[in-house]
C-alpha positions in Angstrom: -0.1 0.1 -0.1 1.6 3.4 -1.0 1.2 6.1 1.7 3.6 8.6 0.4 1.2 11.5 0.4 1.9 15.3 0.7 0.8 16.3 4.2 -1.0 19.9 4.4 -3.2 21.6 6.9 -2.0 20.3 10.4 0.3 22.3 12.7 2.3 19.1 13.2 3.2 18.6 9.5 4.6 22.2 9.3 8.6 22.0 8.5 8.3 18.1 7.5 9.8 18.6 4.3 12.6 20.9 5.9 13.4 18.3 8.7 13.1 15.3 6.2 10.0 14.1 8.2 7.7 13.4 5.4 6.4 9.8 4.9 8.7 9.2 1.8 11.7 10.7 3.5 11.2 8.7 6.8 10.9 5.5 4.7 13.9 6.2 2.6 16.0 6.0 5.6 15.6 2.3 5.9 16.5 -0.8 3.8 14.5 -3.9 3.6 15.5 -6.1 6.4 17.1 -3.6 8.8 16.0 -3.8 12.3 13.5 -1.5 14.0 13.3 -1.3 18.0 9.6 -1.0 19.0 8.7 -1.0 22.7 4.8 -1.5 23.3 3.1 -0.8 26.7 1.3 -3.7 27.8 -1.8 -3.6 29.9 -0.2 -5.7 32.9 2.2 -3.0 33.3 5.2 -4.1 31.4 6.7 -3.4 28.0 7.1 -5.7 24.9 10.5 -5.0 23.5 10.8 -6.2 19.9 13.1 -6.1 16.7 11.1 -5.7 13.9 12.5 -6.3 10.2 11.8 -3.4 8.2 9.7 -3.9 4.6 9.2 -1.3 1.9 6.7 1.8 2.9 6.4 0.1 6.6 3.6 1.9 8.7 3.3 1.7 12.4 0.3 -0.5 12.0 2.8 -3.1 9.9 5.0 -3.1 12.9 2.2 -3.9 15.4 1.0 -6.7 13.2 4.3 -8.4 12.9 4.8 -8.1 16.7 1.3 -9.7 17.1 2.1 -12.6 14.7 5.7 -13.2 15.5 6.7 -12.1 19.1 3.8 -11.1 21.4 1.0 -13.2 19.8 -1.6 -12.0 22.6 -1.0 -8.3 21.8 -4.2 -6.4 21.4 -4.5 -3.6 19.1 -7.6 -2.2 17.0 -7.4 -1.6 13.2 -10.4 -2.1 10.6 -10.0 -0.4 7.3 -6.0 0.3 7.2 -6.6 3.3 5.1 -7.2 6.3 7.4 -11.1 6.3 7.2 -12.3 4.3 10.2 -10.0 5.9 12.8 -9.8 2.7 15.1 -6.1 2.3 15.0 -5.1 5.5 16.9 -2.4 5.2 19.1 0.6 7.2 20.7 3.8 7.0 19.1 7.0 8.5 20.5 4.9 10.8 22.7 2.3 11.9 19.9 -0.9 10.6 18.7 -1.1 9.1 15.4 -3.0 6.8 13.2 -0.9 3.5 12.9 -2.1 3.0 9.5 -1.1 6.1 8.1 2.1 6.8 10.0 5.6 5.8 8.6 7.8 3.8 11.2 10.7 5.2 13.0 13.8 3.7 14.0 13.1 3.4 17.6 9.5 3.5 18.7 7.6 3.6 21.9 3.8 2.9 21.4 1.2 3.0 23.9 -2.5 3.6 24.3 -4.3 6.9 23.8 -4.4 8.9 27.0 -7.6 10.5 28.7 -9.5 6.9 28.0 -9.5 3.9 30.0 -7.3 0.8 28.7 -9.3 -2.2 27.9 -6.2 -4.3 27.3 -2.6 -3.1 25.8 -3.3 -0.5 23.1 -7.4 -0.9 23.3 -9.0 1.9 24.7 -12.6 2.2 26.1 -14.4 4.7 23.9 -17.5 4.7 26.4 -16.8 8.1 28.0 -16.5 9.7 24.6 -19.8 8.0 23.3 -21.5 9.2 26.5 -20.6 12.8 25.8 -21.5 12.8 22.4 -25.0 11.2 23.1 -25.5 13.9 26.1 -24.9 16.5 23.4 -27.6 15.3 21.3 -25.8 15.9 17.7 -28.8 15.9 15.5 -30.8 18.7 14.1 -34.4 19.7 15.3 -35.9 22.3 13.0 -37.9 25.3 14.0 -39.4 25.6 10.5 -40.7 23.2 7.9 -38.4 21.4 5.4 -38.2 23.6 2.5 -37.7 20.9 0.0 -34.8 19.5 -2.1 -32.0 20.6 -2.7 -32.3 23.2 0.4 -30.8 26.5 -0.1 -27.5 26.7 1.9 -24.6 28.7 1.2 -20.8 28.3 2.0 -20.8 31.0 4.7 -23.7 29.4 6.6 -22.1 26.0 6.4 -18.1 26.3 6.0 -17.8 25.5 10.0 -20.2 22.6 10.0 -18.7 21.0 7.0 -15.2 20.9 8.2 -16.4 19.3 11.3 -18.0 16.5 9.2 -14.4 15.5 8.0 -14.0 13.7 11.6 -13.2 10.0 11.4 -13.6 9.8 15.5 -10.0 8.6 16.0 -9.8 10.2 19.1 -6.4 11.4 18.7 -7.5 15.0 19.6 -9.2 13.6 22.7 -5.9 12.1 24.0 -3.9 15.4 23.1 -6.1 17.8 25.0 -4.3 18.9 28.3 -7.7 20.0 29.7 -9.3 16.6 29.5 -6.5 15.1 31.7 -7.7 17.3 34.3 -10.6 15.6 34.7 -13.7 16.7 37.1 -11.6 19.8 37.9 -13.1 21.3 34.5 -15.7 18.9 33.3 -14.6 19.8 29.6 -16.3 18.1 26.9 -13.3 17.6 24.9 -12.4 18.4 21.5 -13.7 15.1 19.7 -17.2 15.4 21.3 -17.3 19.0 20.2 -16.3 18.3 16.7 -19.4 15.7 16.5 -21.6 18.3 18.2 -20.3 20.9 15.8 -21.5 19.1 12.8 -25.4 19.9 13.5 -24.8 22.7 16.2 -23.0 25.1 13.8 -25.7 24.1 11.1 -28.1 27.1 10.8 -31.3 25.0 10.4 -30.6 23.5 14.1 -33.1 24.9 16.6 -31.3 27.4 18.7 -33.0 26.5 22.2 -31.8 23.0 21.4 -28.2 24.0 20.7 -28.2 26.2 23.9 -29.4 23.4 26.0 -26.4 21.2 24.9 -23.8 23.9 25.0 -24.7 24.6 28.6 -23.4 21.0 29.3 -19.9 21.3 27.6 -17.9 23.8 29.7 -16.5 25.1 26.4 -14.8 28.1 27.9 -12.4 25.8 30.0 -10.9 25.3 26.3 -7.3 27.0 26.4 -6.9 27.2 22.8 -3.4 25.1 22.9 -4.2 23.9 19.5 -2.8 20.4 20.6 -6.0 18.8 18.9 -5.4 20.5 15.6 -1.7 19.4 15.8 -2.8 16.0 15.9 -5.9 15.5 13.7 -5.1 13.1 11.0 -7.9 14.7 9.0 -6.4 18.1 9.2 -9.5 19.9 10.8 -9.1 23.1 12.3 -10.7 22.1 15.5 -10.0 25.2 17.7 -10.4 27.9 14.8 -13.4 26.7 12.9 -15.3 24.4 15.4 -14.5 25.3 19.0 -14.3 29.2 18.6 -17.6 29.4 16.7 -19.1 27.1 19.2 -17.8 29.7 21.8 -19.5 32.5 19.9 -22.9 30.7 19.9 -22.4 30.0 23.6 -21.8 33.6 24.4 -25.0 34.7 22.3 -27.3 31.9 23.4 -26.0 31.2 27.0 -24.4 34.4 28.3 -23.7 33.3 31.6 -21.1 30.5 30.3 -19.3 33.5 28.6 -18.6 35.6 31.7 -14.7 35.9 31.3 -14.8 36.3 27.5 -17.3 39.2 27.8 -15.3 40.9 30.6 -12.3 40.7 28.6 -14.2 42.2 25.4 -15.5 45.1 27.5 -12.3 45.9 29.2 -10.4 46.1 25.9 -13.1 47.9 24.1 -13.1 50.7 26.9 -9.3 50.9 27.5 -7.5 49.6 24.3 -5.5 47.2 26.3 -6.2 44.2 28.7 -6.5 45.7 32.4 -5.8 42.6 34.5 -7.1 44.3 37.7 -10.4 45.3 36.1 -10.6 41.9 34.4 -10.5 40.1 37.7 -12.9 42.3 39.2 -15.3 41.8 36.4 -15.0 38.2 36.4 -14.8 37.3 40.1 -16.5 40.4 41.8 -16.3 40.6 45.5 -14.9 37.2 45.8 -11.7 39.0 44.9 -11.7 40.8 48.1 -12.7 37.5 50.3 -9.5 36.0 48.8 -7.1 38.5 49.9 -3.9 36.5 50.2 -4.4 35.6 46.3 -5.0 39.3 45.6 -1.8 40.1 47.5 0.2 37.5 45.6 -1.0 39.0 42.5 0.0 42.5 43.4 3.4 41.6 44.4 4.1 39.8 41.4 3.0 42.5 39.4 0.2 40.8 37.7 -2.4 43.6 38.8 -2.0 47.3 39.5 -5.0 48.9 41.1 -3.6 52.5 40.9 -3.6 52.3 37.2 -7.0 50.9 36.9 -8.4 53.7 39.5 -7.1 56.4 37.2 -8.9 55.0 34.4 -5.7 53.8 32.3 -6.7 54.2 28.5 -4.9 54.0 25.3 -5.2 55.6 21.9 -6.3 52.1 20.7 -9.5 52.1 22.8 -11.7 53.3 19.8 -10.2 51.2 17.1 -10.7 48.2 19.7 -14.2 49.1 20.3 -15.0 49.3 16.7 -13.3 46.1 15.7 -15.0 44.1 18.6 -18.5 45.6 17.5 -17.9 44.7 14.0 -17.2 40.9 14.8 -20.0 41.0 16.8 -22.1 42.0 13.9 -20.8 39.5 11.8 -21.4 36.6 14.2 -25.0 37.9 14.5 
């Protein structure tokens, strides 16, 4: 199977050509029969260490299959299509999330299961937490108006974000890479993978806003820190943050304003002052709770994170008018 393709769109793929890290370049480093060192984490707590003979255009999946057939015959790993369609073969290889069927081997590989999901056995993870979250978000369309007939008039501007979300193959790479998911109940963030599934219909203009608002209220979407780790590992090159999560945040701000307290406060401060005033931002978000946590407030003051004097004297820059105009324009575009 030929897997030498030009990779575009994903942040992880930037610089691959310059660093000779494309699939073609990586495969050209080996000769048939050359030994590849592979370490696979086992669910019993140990590591299976194997020397795998290289063959032309070898993928991580080929190495795993060789190990399962020749070295560790009880090794458990998932795969189905072998052609970047089903997403079932996702694993972590050398610390990054990859599709085993589409990733070229490296000379020394440490392979482990995806993070943030229970391990059933070896490299096989339990997808039930993801499935429950998707079900909770009700990712289907409920119409407020009767179906207008076929074909239905929908333009690119209305559907561009929802259509990108439809490229998802459900591999869970983004869910594993998300650092916020790893915080568990501390944030209750739904995670990028469920939000992409949800975005397929939530970003569709035909969906009932009341239903979308009801689901958005369960996502804790503003706990996303926009680190772009999800986009970095997405094998389908979906702009998860910029074209799914950020538009969903905008919908949440419009439909469930209480969820967007921090972002709305930030916009208000920037529009009024032309800069981010940390002191005013803290008071707008936390209110009187700021005064009840004086040790924390003093710590911020000592470290120079806040400056109440500048805030009291209404610090404002020449950029305030331009900032207010830009933010107002963006708000009108979203409306």
